[in-house]
N, C-alpha and C positions, 0 to 999 in steps of 0.2 A: 503495499502500499505505500501511495506517494504521503510525504509527510508534508506537512501543510505550514506552509513559510508565516514566520511571525508577520512579516510583513508580503504582498503580492508584489514580484518586484518586476512584474511584468507592468503593475502600472508606473512605476518608477521610470523604467525605457519609455514606456510611451508618453509621459509626460515630459522626460529629457529631450525625447527624439522630436513632441510635436512645439516644443520650445524654439528650439535650434531653427523647424522649418519656419517657423515666424521670425525670425530675426533675420533669416533668408531673403524673406519675401519683404523684406525692407531696403529702399533704394538707397544706397548709401550718402551720407552726406560729405561734401568737401569744402573744408574751411581751411582758409588761408591766415596766419597769423604772422603779423609784421611787427617790428619794433626794434631799435637799436640795444646792443647789448647792456645785459643790465635794467632792463624794465621791469622784470619781473614777468616774462613771458611762462619760463617753467610752470613758476608759483599759479599764474593763472589757468594753465592749461589742465593742472595735476589739480584743482580744484573746479573747474567747471566740469569735466569729464571724469567719467568713472576710471577706474583701471589704472590711476596711477599712469598715465602715459605715456611722461618722459623719464619715467624710470624703468616701466618692464615695455614698453609699447617696441616694435620692431622700426628703428629711425634708422632707411635707407636715403641715402645721398641720391639725389638724383640731378645736382646742378652742383657746384662750387658752396652756392652761397644759400640751397632749397634743400630740405629735409624733409622727406614725405615720412610719417609715423602713423601705424596700424596694428590693429594687433585682433587673434582671433574671435569672434562672434561680438565684434564691437562695426556697426553698421556707419563710419567715420574713419574717414582718410584726413587727416591734419598735411598741412605743409608748412611749416616752420623756416623763415627768415634766420639767417646767421651772418654778423658779420654786417649790418646792416649800421654803417657810420655815418657824419654829417660830411662826405664825401663825395663831391659832384661824378665822380669817375666809377664810385666804388655805387653809388645808387643806381648809375644807368645800368650798371649790368646787372643789379640786382634786377631791375626792370625789365631787363632784358631777359633775363628768365625766368622770371615771371610769366613774361606775355609766351616763350617756346611752351614752359606746363602749360598752359590755358591750352595752346595750338593743339598741346599731346591728347591732352584733354579731348576738346571739342573731335578731333580723328577716332576717337573711343565713344564717342555720342555719350559723352560727362560734359558737367562745365561744375567752374568754380561757383558755389550756391551764396559765400559770405564770405567778407574778409574782416577780420580784428585789427585796426593798428593803434598797438600798444603805446602810450606815450605817460614815462612817470610823472604824476601831477606834482610832485614836487619842487619839479624845475621850471614850472610858470610859465613855460615858453616853448614856441613853437618856430622852428626853422623854414625859410623861405623854401628850401628844395624839398622840404619834408611837406608841407602846403603842396608843391607842384607834385610831389610823388604821390601825395594822396586823392589831390585830383586825376590824375591821371589813374589809380586804380578803379577810382568810381566810374569810370568810363566805363570799365569792365565787370565790375559786380557792385552788388553792396558792401557797402563799407561804414563800420562801427567805431568810431572813436573810443579806446578803453582808457580812461584815467588811469592809472593801478596805483599804489599809494598813496588814496588821494584823502586827507585826513585833514578836520578841520577849514574851516572858513577860505583860505586860500585856494584847494581845491574847489570849491565851488565857483570860487572867482573866476578861476581858470577855465572851469567849464563854462560860464557865463562869456567869457572871451572867446573861447573855441566856436560857440553856437552863433555870435555876432561875426564871425569871418564868413561865413554863410559859403563854407567849404559844401562840395557834395557829397556830403554825408547820409547816414542813414538817421545815428542818435550819435549822443555823447554821452558816455555812460561812466561816471567815478564808481569804483571798487576799493573795498583793502577784502580782499583774496582770505586774507586768513588775520587773525586775531595781532593785534599789535601792540606789546606792552611800550607805554611809554615811562613809564614809572614801578616802583615796586607796588604802588596803591592804585594805579591806575591802567587802564588797557582799552583800546579803541576797537572793538568788537567787531568783526570780518561785517559786511556787509556788501551790496548790491550787484552779485553774482543772479538772485531772480530776475533784477530788473533787466541783466544783460542778456538771462535766456529770452524774457517775453519781449524783448526788442528784437533778438536774433528769429524768433519765430514770427515775429511780422514781415521777415523782409525775404524769408525765405520760402520758398515752392512748397507747395500743399504736399506734393509725393515724396519728400523729404521731411516732415514733419516727423512723424512716429521714428525714423531713424535720428533725430536729435534727440527727439525723448527721452530714448532707450540710452543714448551714449551722456545723457548729462546729469550730473548729479549736483547741481549747487540747487535746484528746484524740487524738494522729495514731495512738498506740497503738492505739486502741480504733478508729478506720477502717481500721487492719492490718489486725487481728484480723478485722472482720466481712468483707472483703473477703476473707481467705485461707478464711475457713469457708463462705462461702457459694462460692467457687470449687472448693474440695474438694468442697460437694455438688453443684455444675455438670458436674464432670469424673467424681467416681462415677455419675450418672446419663446420663450421654452417652458414656461409655466403659468401662461395666463391665466385669467379668468373662464370656466369653462372647460380649462386643460380636460381632458378624458382620463377618469382613475387609472393607477395602474393597479393591479394584483399585486399583490404585496408579495407573491416570488418570483413576477416580474420585473421588483424594482431595479436591477442591478442592471437593463437597459440606460437608464440614465447616465451609468459613470461614465461611457465616451465621451456623452456632452460637459460632464462636471472636467475631465481630463483636458477638454479642448479650452476652457474657460479659463483653468488655472493657468495653459499653457501661455496663453495671453495675456493672463495679468504678470505672467514673469517676464514677459518680452518685452512689457513698459517699464516695467523697473528695472528691468537690464541687470540685475545681481548673479551671480555666478553661484549656484548652489551647486556644493557636492554631492554623492551618491548618497552618502553618510546623513548627511542635511536634511535631503528629500525622503530618505527612508523614517526619519522621527517623524518629519510633516507627515506625509503620510500613515505612519502608526497611530500620532496621536490622534487623527480623526478617526482611523478605521476599525480603531481597538486592538484587542490579539490576534484577531486573527487578521484585520488587515485587508481581505480580499475585495470588499467594495464599499463605496461611501452608503450605499442603498442597500438593502434587502435583509436575505435573511439572518446572516449575522448580526446585523445591530438592532434588533429588538429590545437588547439587555442594554447594549452600547450608549444608542443616539437616541431612540424613538422616545425611550423613558423620560431624557429629559425637557422633552416639549410637555408644557404643561397644560392636562384637559384631554389630552390624544387619547388615551384609554389604550385597551388592546385593538394590536391589528392582526391578532391568529388569524388566517382564512381569509382576512377582509383585505381590501386597498387602499392604496397611498391616493391622497386625493392631490388636488394641482395646489391647495396651499402650504399641506405638508412638506409635500417637494419643495416649493418656494421658502420654508423656513428653511428646511437643511440646507438647500444651496446657497441660502442667500448669508445663511452662517457660515458657510464652507469659505464663500467669494470675500466676505469684508474681516474675517477671524484671519485667511491668507493674504490679504494685502496689508491689513497690519503688521504682520510679522513681518512681510517683506519690508516696511518702512521701515523696523527697528533692525535689519541686518542692510538696510542699507546705509543707516546712521551711522552706524559699527565701520563699514567699508569706508565710508568719508572719514572717521578718523582711522583710518589704517587698522582696527580694531577686528576680533575674530571673535566671534559667540561661538560654545562648543552647541556639537547637534543635539548633547539633552537640555540645553537650554532652552533652543530654539523649538524643540519639542515639547517642552513645559509649557511655553510661550502661548503655542498652537492649541495644546489642548486646554488650557484656561480659559481664552478669546471663544473658543470654539465653544465650549459647555457654557458660559456665559450668556453666548447669544442665544442657544438652543432654548435655555431657560426662560431667557424672555418671551422665547417664542413672537406671537401677533405682536407684542408690546416695543420690540425691538424696531429703533428708530430708523433705521435703514430698510427693514422690512414693511414697515407703514408709507415708508416714501416712493416703493415698489409697488403697495398695491395702490395708491394714489395715482398713480401714472398710470396702472391698470385703468383706474376706473374714468380717467381721463378719456384715455382712447377709446374706450367702450363707448362713453357718450359722443364723441365727437362721431365714432361711426354710424350711431344712431341719426344723430343729425344730419 
């Protein structure tokens, strides 16, 4: 007799594969990062994008002054300029190399979607040749001026000065990429990354926005909002009002739909989940057998946690019950991925055991709330609204 695994590993494999497939569907975004040496480009890149690209990504020199940075399972290609100094000959060379890169991208059916031109805000000045360089870039792609190490009123004054120059840029965004200790008693907290991300999304094409959101880590609230919004639409379409009750014995048929939902949420967050972490997450939901999220094995493990449900033996699962469980699954998973992403930003690692306990706690709490869960209520409100609109 085949021994039952503590967790059905086929679910782990399917979730992993579907997540990878979702990321492969994303059209990669190409971003150029320009700035003189020492303006904080590396810090900016590592704070805006996940995977600490400057340290761990593959940096391939494509010209003397341009380096291409990529990493597996990250739908992003960065082009980092090196050695851009206030020297007319060097600036001309860098401009030629950028044009060659753009020509190559066009030949491959790609384009440069955006450029970050970085200036150290503490310098409070921009040279004439820099203005010319920026204007030239802006003729070819959307350009965002990023003021790095922007501290205090002088940085805001510099921002206003740059805006009054009427350069052909999309926005001027001051940032402090990471906390900056001014004294033992005072630290300027990091700020501005979420605004930079917002401005980037405003100028890049719609077909690369999913890729950018996957790659960015500077605005985790945005990832969570997008994941919740998508999960709600999914739950409404799958478990709408009037959903035909499922015979309890056949409830496992819902599992493939739930796996697809989790894969899409994982792709939105872009966190790298190790095999053991996924085992813990699935195990936290599926109980001791872990074979399904819904089905016979969960009578004692899940459905008893839903208030007022009663016995389901020999009965059927209603659309409402399926919605409660799937809502709890989706929203708990989003909460846990948010925590994992927060630790990734700080270059910290949560143990698989801690992740499992967090998932189990979140999932059970939502099940106990049942129909009183705010997310479930919001979904039902959307269902009723759609139902009313169809009647009208």
